[in-house]
C-alpha positions as CSV (number, residue, x, y, z in Angstrom):
1,M,-6.7,-4.3,-0.5
2,C,-10.1,-2.9,0.8
3,E,-8.3,-0.5,3.1
4,I,-6.1,0.8,0.3
5,Q,-9.2,1.1,-1.9
6,T,-11.1,3.0,0.8
7,A,-8.2,5.3,1.8
8,L,-7.5,6.3,-1.8
9,G,-11.1,6.4,-2.9
10,T,-10.4,4.3,-6.0
11,A,-12.0,1.2,-7.6
12,Q,-11.0,-2.2,-6.5
13,S,-9.7,-3.1,-10.0
14,N,-7.6,0.0,-10.1
15,A,-6.1,-0.6,-6.6
16,G,-5.5,-4.3,-7.5
17,K,-3.8,-3.4,-10.7
18,H,-1.4,-1.0,-9.0
19,L,-0.7,-3.4,-6.2
20,R,0.3,-6.1,-8.6
21,L,2.6,-3.7,-10.6
22,H,4.3,-2.5,-7.4
23,E,4.7,-6.1,-6.2
24,D,6.2,-7.2,-9.5
25,A,8.6,-4.3,-9.3
26,G,9.7,-5.4,-5.8
27,L,8.3,-2.4,-4.0
28,I,5.7,-4.1,-1.9
29,D,5.3,-7.6,-0.4
30,S,2.1,-9.4,0.2
31,H,1.1,-12.4,2.3
32,K,-2.1,-14.3,2.8
33,D,-3.7,-14.3,6.3
34,G,-6.8,-16.4,6.2
35,L,-9.3,-14.6,3.9
36,W,-7.2,-11.5,3.8
37,V,-4.1,-10.5,1.8
38,N,-1.8,-8.1,3.7
39,H,0.4,-5.7,1.8
40,S,3.5,-3.9,3.1
41,L,6.5,-2.0,1.8
42,A,9.2,-4.3,0.7
43,D,12.7,-4.1,2.2
44,G,14.3,-3.8,-1.2
45,S,16.3,-7.0,-0.9
46,Q,14.9,-8.3,-4.3
47,S,16.6,-5.6,-6.3
48,P,19.0,-2.8,-5.8
49,Y,16.8,-0.6,-8.0
50,A,13.8,-1.3,-5.7
51,A,15.9,-0.6,-2.6
52,N,17.1,2.7,-4.1
53,L,13.6,3.7,-5.1
54,L,12.0,2.8,-1.8
55,G,14.6,4.8,0.1
56,N,14.0,7.8,-2.1
57,M,10.3,7.5,-2.0
58,K,10.3,7.5,1.8
59,H,12.4,10.6,1.8
60,W,10.3,12.4,-0.8
61,L,7.0,11.6,0.7
62,E,7.7,12.1,4.4
63,N,6.7,15.8,4.3
64,D,4.0,15.6,1.6
65,P,0.7,17.0,3.0
66,E,-1.5,14.5,1.0
67,I,0.5,11.6,2.4
68,K,0.4,13.0,5.9
69,L,-3.4,13.3,5.7
70,L,-3.7,9.8,4.3
71,I,-1.6,8.4,7.1
72,E,-3.7,10.2,9.7
73,R,-6.9,8.6,8.2
74,L,-5.5,5.0,8.1
75,P,-6.2,4.1,11.8
76,D,-9.9,4.9,11.2
77,I,-10.2,2.4,8.3
78,H,-11.1,-1.1,9.4
79,R,-11.5,-4.0,6.9
80,E,-14.2,-5.7,8.9
81,E,-16.4,-2.6,8.7
82,I,-15.7,-2.1,5.0
83,R,-16.6,-5.8,4.2
84,G,-19.9,-5.3,6.1
85,R,-21.1,-2.5,3.9
């Protein structure tokens, strides 16, 4: 979550709240990896509504300038460096 928090410039509580809501809706998956929890887009298999929304979101956001900028910034965000701050 620290990468998401950093990328979006939001508070940890805000990022966590939204991640939980999206996970409950079947839009993202998470799995624990040691001390870390990794989040990824869900495949939509839990719900046809989630699958439909995920497909539409990918289409709607693929040309969004803010999303493109965010995606470009992601490779420069490293959790180990964030935790060391």
